[in-house]
KOLFISE-837468 format. One record per residue: residue number from 1; residue in one letter; x, y, z of N, C-alpha, C in turn. Coordinates in steps of 0.02 Angstrom, whole numbers, m for minus. Last residue first. Layout:
BEGIN
- NUM;A;X;Y;Z;X;Y;Z;X;Y;Z
...
***
This chain:
BEGIN
- 212;K;261;822;195;260;873;141;331;889;120
- 211;V;180;681;247;246;712;241;245;759;182
- 210;V;74;605;356;76;652;300;143;687;301
- 209;P;126;437;401;106;506;416;111;550;355
- 208;Y;104;283;393;118;332;340;92;402;356
- 207;F;m11;234;521;37;217;468;45;278;421
- 206;P;m26;330;674;m53;299;614;3;282;565
- 205;K;23;289;841;35;328;781;7;293;719
- 204;G;m97;264;976;m40;249;934;m34;293;873
- 203;W;m190;298;1066;m212;254;1011;m156;239;962
- 202;D;m202;330;1224;m147;324;1176;m168;273;1123
- 201;N;m342;435;1266;m308;370;1264;m250;372;1214
- 200;N;m406;550;1241;m348;554;1284;m311;488;1289
- 199;S;m520;521;1169;m462;546;1132;m399;552;1174
- 198;N;m643;454;1177;m588;438;1223;m522;459;1191
- 197;N;m731;478;1078;m751;497;1146;m697;485;1198
- 196;L;m666;420;968;m679;492;970;m693;516;1041
- 195;V;m675;285;1003;m609;317;999;m616;393;1004
- 194;I;m814;272;994;m781;259;1058;m712;290;1058
- 193;E;m830;297;857;m859;343;906;m828;333;975
- 192;I;m767;187;801;m740;254;789;m766;303;841
- 191;I;m855;86;845;m786;86;867;m754;155;858
- 190;A;m971;122;775;m972;120;848;m901;122;877
- 189;P;m928;108;641;m947;175;667;m948;177;744
- 188;I;m902;m36;648;m849;13;636;m869;83;658
- 187;L;m1025;m108;669;m971;m108;718;m922;m50;709
- 186;A;m1108;m90;556;m1132;m73;623;m1074;m63;672
- 185;L;m1031;m131;452;m1064;m66;446;m1093;m43;513
- 184;L;m998;m261;494;m946;m208;496;m977;m139;491
- 183;I;m1122;m325;471;m1092;m324;539;m1041;m268;544
- 182;Q;m1139;m305;335;m1189;m280;381;m1161;m275;452
- 181;C;m1026;m371;282;m1036;m299;272;m1084;m271;323
- 180;G;m1052;m504;320;m992;m469;344;m999;m394;338
- 179;D;m1167;m531;246;m1170;m531;319;m1111;m493;349
- 178;K;m1108;m523;117;m1164;m480;136;m1170;m475;211
- 177;I;m1012;m623;125;m991;m554;114;m1047;m506;134
- 176;Q;m1091;m737;145;m1044;m718;197;m1019;m646;188
- 175;L;m1169;m734;25;m1201;m732;91;m1152;m709;144
- 174;R;m1081;m743;m88;m1122;m683;m76;m1148;m679;m4
- 173;N;m992;m835;m143;m981;m812;m74;m1025;m752;m55
- 172;I;m1037;m867;m273;m1021;m920;m225;m1021;m895;m153
- 171;Q;m1052;m771;m365;m1113;m793;m332;m1099;m843;m276
- 170;S;m936;m634;m373;m951;m705;m378;m1015;m722;m341
- 169;D;m884;m508;m387;m956;m517;m394;m976;m590;m404
- 168;Y;m726;m573;m428;m767;m514;m417;m840;m528;m432
- 167;T;m677;m724;m350;m695;m689;m411;m738;m629;m395
- 166;A;m543;m743;m232;m614;m744;m249;m625;m706;m314
- 165;G;m414;m721;m197;m440;m788;m188;m514;m794;m201
- 164;G;m342;m602;m198;m362;m632;m261;m389;m702;m256
- 163;H;m320;m545;m76;m266;m584;m106;m286;m622;m169
- 162;V;m442;m487;m44;m384;m444;m55;m327;m481;m90
- 161;L;m532;m600;m29;m544;m545;m76;m479;m509;m94
- 160;Q;m472;m683;67;m497;m711;4;m506;m657;m49
- 159;N;m450;m595;172;m393;m622;135;m415;m651;68
- 158;R;m583;m573;215;m543;m517;189;m485;m543;147
- 157;L;m611;m700;264;m648;m674;207;m612;m616;174
- 156;T;m522;m698;372;m515;m749;320;m551;m727;256
- 155;Y;m579;m595;444;m510;m586;418;m497;m638;363
- 154;L;m698;m646;487;m700;m594;436;m631;m583;405
- 153;R;m648;m732;585;m682;m761;526;m685;m709;469
- 152;D;m594;m636;672;m551;m689;646;m582;m720;583
- 151;F;m705;m561;706;m653;m530;664;m605;m581;636
- 150;V;m773;m660;782;m804;m629;723;m751;m599;677
- 149;V;m682;m686;887;m702;m739;840;m729;m709;776
- 148;L;m676;m560;949;m614;m592;924;m631;m645;873
- 147;L;m810;m544;986;m780;m498;938;m716;m528;908
- 146;I;m820;m646;1082;m858;m651;1019;m830;m604;966
- 145;D;m737;m597;1183;m719;m659;1149;m757;m667;1083
- 144;Y;m809;m476;1217;m739;m476;1196;m722;m539;1156
- 143;T;m938;m517;1260;m929;m475;1200;m859;m479;1173
- 142;D;m1014;m647;1315;m946;m621;1322;m929;m583;1258
- 141;Q;m1135;m715;1345;m1135;m646;1318;m1068;m612;1332
- 140;S;m1137;m847;1371;m1122;m803;1428;m1120;m729;1408
- 139;A;m1165;m898;1245;m1210;m914;1300;m1200;m868;1360
- 138;L;m1054;m851;1173;m1122;m829;1156;m1170;m840;1214
- 137;A;m953;m925;1234;m953;m852;1241;m1021;m822;1223
- 136;T;m992;m1049;1190;m989;m1037;1262;m990;m962;1275
- 135;F;m973;m1031;1056;m1042;m1039;1079;m1046;m1033;1155
- 134;A;m832;m1022;1054;m873;m966;1032;m944;m971;1058
- 133;K;m792;m1148;1098;m772;m1089;1136;m817;m1030;1119
- 132;K;m846;m1222;993;m866;m1237;1061;m851;m1177;1107
- 131;N;m775;m1172;885;m847;m1157;891;m873;m1172;960
- 130;A;m647;m1222;911;m658;m1150;906;m731;m1132;915
- 129;K;m672;m1362;908;m645;m1330;968;m659;m1255;968
- 128;E;m717;m1380;776;m760;m1399;833;m737;m1364;897
- 127;F;m604;m1335;706;m670;m1304;696;m716;m1318;755
- 126;N;m507;m1426;748;m499;m1354;762;m565;m1317;756
- 125;E;m560;m1542;694;m552;m1537;767;m544;m1464;787
- 124;R;m553;m1510;558;m618;m1524;588;m615;m1518;665
- 123;W;m416;m1496;540;m459;m1437;530;m528;m1448;562
- 122;A;m372;m1627;573;m348;m1569;610;m395;m1510;602
- 121;K;m431;m1710;478;m447;m1720;548;m429;m1658;589
- 120;E;m366;m1667;364;m438;m1655;370;m459;m1661;443
- 119;S;m206;m1591;406;m250;m1646;388;m323;m1627;394
- 118;I;m124;m1448;329;m145;m1488;387;m191;m1544;362
- 117;K;m86;m1406;202;m45;m1387;260;m62;m1427;322
- 116;G;m158;m1419;83;m110;m1471;102;m67;m1455;162
- 115;N;m259;m1335;56;m194;m1317;28;m139;m1365;51
- 114;H;m361;m1387;130;m366;m1393;57;m301;m1373;22
- 113;F;m314;m1351;259;m321;m1421;240;m322;m1429;164
- 112;D;m324;m1213;249;m258;m1242;261;m258;m1317;243
- 111;W;m461;m1200;241;m421;m1187;181;m350;m1213;189
- 110;F;m490;m1232;374;m523;m1269;319;m483;m1261;255
- 109;P;m420;m1135;447;m394;m1204;444;m428;m1248;392
- 108;Q;m508;m1018;429;m444;m1026;393;m417;m1097;393
- 107;F;m670;m1006;391;m627;m1034;444;m561;m1054;412
- 106;V;m765;m978;301;m730;m921;329;m688;m942;389
- 105;Y;m818;m1100;271;m784;m1065;216;m748;m1001;241
- 104;H;m894;m1150;374;m823;m1169;373;m784;m1133;317
- 103;N;m1009;m1077;467;m986;m1074;398;m911;m1089;395
- 102;D;m1049;m1063;597;m1060;m1128;566;m1034;m1133;494
- 101;L;m1022;m929;620;m984;m980;657;m991;m1049;625
- 100;M;m1120;m869;541;m1049;m862;524;m1007;m915;558
- 99;V;m1234;m899;615;m1227;m925;547;m1154;m923;525
- 98;R;m1207;m825;730;m1213;m898;735;m1205;m930;666
- 97;I;m1212;m697;676;m1149;m721;704;m1150;m797;710
- 96;S;m1344;m687;641;m1294;m683;588;m1227;m710;613
- 95;Q;m1402;m692;770;m1414;m746;722;m1363;m746;666
- 94;P;m1357;m572;832;m1340;m638;861;m1349;m695;812
- 93;F;m1366;m433;792;m1336;m484;748;m1322;m552;780
- 92;R;m1435;m350;885;m1445;m342;813;m1422;m402;772
- 91;Q;m1406;m387;1017;m1474;m369;1000;m1487;m368;924
- 90;W;m1271;m421;1030;m1321;m463;1063;m1394;m446;1045
- 89;I;m1193;m332;951;m1181;m404;952;m1241;m443;975
- 88;I;m1250;m206;979;m1242;m229;910;m1236;m305;908
- 87;K;m1240;m199;1118;m1306;m200;1087;m1303;m225;1014
- 86;Y;m1098;m196;1134;m1138;m248;1165;m1206;m255;1130
- 85;I;m1068;m76;1073;m1043;m138;1044;m1085;m197;1070
- 84;A;m1134;12;1164;m1150;12;1093;m1129;m53;1059
- 83;K;m1128;41;1301;m1146;m27;1280;m1165;m31;1206
- 82;Q;m1075;156;1345;m1145;159;1322;m1170;91;1297
- 81;K;m944;121;1369;m987;138;1427;m1060;139;1407
- 80;D;m826;49;1314;m894;50;1286;m945;62;1341
- 79;L;m700;28;1360;m723;97;1354;m794;104;1329
- 78;R;m686;m110;1350;m681;m78;1416;m710;m8;1415
- 77;C;m693;m130;1212;m745;m158;1256;m745;m125;1324
- 76;I;m574;m64;1176;m639;m41;1150;m696;m66;1194
- 75;E;m480;m145;1239;m487;m75;1260;m554;m47;1236
- 74;A;m496;m265;1170;m507;m264;1242;m518;m192;1267
- 73;I;m458;m223;1042;m527;m245;1054;m543;m244;1129
- 72;F;m321;m195;1067;m366;m143;1043;m439;m162;1058
- 71;Q;m272;m321;1104;m269;m265;1152;m317;m210;1132
- 70;N;m290;m390;984;m326;m411;1045;m328;m356;1097
- 69;F;m200;m320;901;m271;m320;887;m311;m338;949
- 68;T;m78;m353;961;m98;m283;955;m173;m277;944
- 67;E;m82;m492;942;m80;m465;1010;m102;m391;1010
- 66;R;m78;m501;803;m137;m526;839;m139;m497;910
- 65;D;50;m453;778;m7;m415;754;m71;m436;790
- 64;A;121;m559;835;128;m492;863;71;m448;841
- 63;S;83;m664;752;67;m669;823;72;m600;856
- 62;R;135;m630;628;62;m626;637;43;m628;711
- 61;E;280;m525;634;249;m590;642;174;m582;653
- 60;T;308;m395;618;349;m441;579;320;m512;583
- 59;A;179;m274;597;211;m326;639;250;m374;594
- 58;F;171;m106;572;176;m170;538;212;m220;583
- 57;E;71;m24;694;133;m32;658;132;m100;624
- 56;R;m69;m1;720;m16;41;747;48;36;707
- 55;A;m243;1;676;m175;m24;666;m123;25;689
- 54;Y;m372;64;695;m341;23;746;m266;9;738
- 53;I;m417;145;591;m432;165;659;m394;125;711
- 52;A;m374;80;475;m353;150;488;m364;170;560
- 51;N;m440;m42;481;m367;m40;487;m344;30;506
- 50;F;m571;4;456;m554;m27;520;m479;m26;532
- 49;S;m557;50;325;m578;96;378;m559;69;446
- 48;I;m528;m71;263;m478;m18;263;m494;33;318
- 47;W;m651;m136;281;m592;m163;314;m535;m111;317
- 46;L;m732;m56;202;m746;m62;274;m685;m87;311
- 45;T;m677;m84;78;m670;m17;105;m686;m15;180
- 44;I;m715;m221;66;m644;m201;65;m634;m132;96
- 43;F;m856;m213;67;m820;m252;118;m747;m229;123
- 42;Q;m880;m134;m47;m902;m112;19;m863;m148;74
- 41;I;m833;m213;m150;m799;m149;m135;m818;m125;m66
- 40;D;m931;m314;m134;m859;m330;m133;m819;m267;m115
- 39;I;m1053;m248;m148;m1034;m271;m82;m961;m295;m78
- 38;D;m1119;m125;m220;m1060;m165;m237;m1030;m191;m172
- 37;D;m1217;m44;m177;m1232;m82;m238;m1173;m125;m260
- 36;Q;m1164;25;m71;m1211;m29;m56;m1229;m71;m117
- 35;S;m1071;125;m53;m1056;70;m100;m1103;11;m90
- 34;N;m1073;220;44;m1099;239;m21;m1090;185;m74
- 33;E;m1009;161;148;m1081;174;156;m1114;193;90
- 32;A;m878;164;98;m913;100;108;m988;110;112
- 31;K;m850;300;103;m850;265;39;m888;200;44
- 30;Q;m856;318;242;m904;353;199;m908;320;130
- 29;L;m746;240;279;m813;221;302;m866;254;258
- 28;W;m644;314;225;m657;248;197;m726;222;219
- 27;S;m655;430;305;m658;436;232;m674;369;200
- 26;L;m638;382;434;m703;408;414;m710;414;339
- 25;A;m502;347;432;m553;296;446;m621;319;422
- 24;R;m442;472;408;m434;418;361;m489;365;370
- 23;H;m480;543;523;m497;569;456;m493;513;405
- 22;L;m422;466;625;m495;471;620;m517;494;551
- 21;R;m285;487;597;m312;420;601;m388;421;591
- 20;L;m277;626;608;m261;593;545;m291;523;543
- 19;N;m312;643;742;m354;673;690;m341;640;622
- 18;L;m205;579;804;m271;550;810;m318;578;756
- 17;E;m102;669;767;m98;597;748;m166;564;751
- 16;D;m138;788;825;m136;784;752;m135;711;729
- 15;S;m253;759;962;m186;766;935;m190;762;859
- 14;H;m406;851;992;m368;791;978;m297;808;956
- 13;Q;m481;962;1000;m466;929;1064;m421;868;1055
- 12;S;m510;1003;874;m463;1044;912;m442;1012;978
- 11;K;m611;914;833;m542;907;808;m491;944;850
- 10;S;m745;918;861;m700;901;916;m626;897;896
- 9;Q;m813;945;746;m823;989;803;m774;976;859
- 8;K;m775;839;663;m757;907;646;m762;955;705
- 7;F;m834;728;732;m762;733;722;m740;805;708
- 6;H;m969;759;720;m939;751;786;m863;759;782
- 5;E;m981;753;582;m993;817;616;m962;816;686
- 4;I;m955;616;564;m911;666;532;m919;734;565
- 3;L;m1061;557;635;m992;546;656;m945;599;628
- 2;S;m1199;673;660;m1163;620;624;m1092;614;650
- 1;M;m1315;697;790;m1254;722;756;m1218;663;722
***
């Protein structure tokens, strides 16, 4: 059964708020799946789908938004009884994740250095420290910590695209966008399905409710 069919058959069991959240997430996921010939658009629509399924409210500070995100990922990992996320990370994409960890172009402090916010020494030390923690998580197969690292790097890539920090269809960043799309195309449906299967959880109110 497809995710959309699963959603349609179980809608009556969900709150209106969760149905709206799922409907929005699935609509953007479907657009992403149909955009394989345009990976810039595919990456952006995948990120919108992810935002639709997880985001609760606009945080006034990035630290508050990070806490909400961390709590969501922790809950997804806790509810992953079928080990879907685990299998994606450790069986399908371990090499892609290792490549992403070694790519300083998706590490925000690298750009902070080039924008004059921190020193070269600081970004290099941060990179070494972050990767040491990530590779420790890889060695121990800590799904939660690896997901936090993966989404942190993908968030930098998202910012480059959404905030005009990259040229459309540029040849410079094709590898990281392609890998990012493949990882998100696997993770987001699995995350949506976990939410679908745990509709009694409090997933929060979606942004911008339908107002007639």
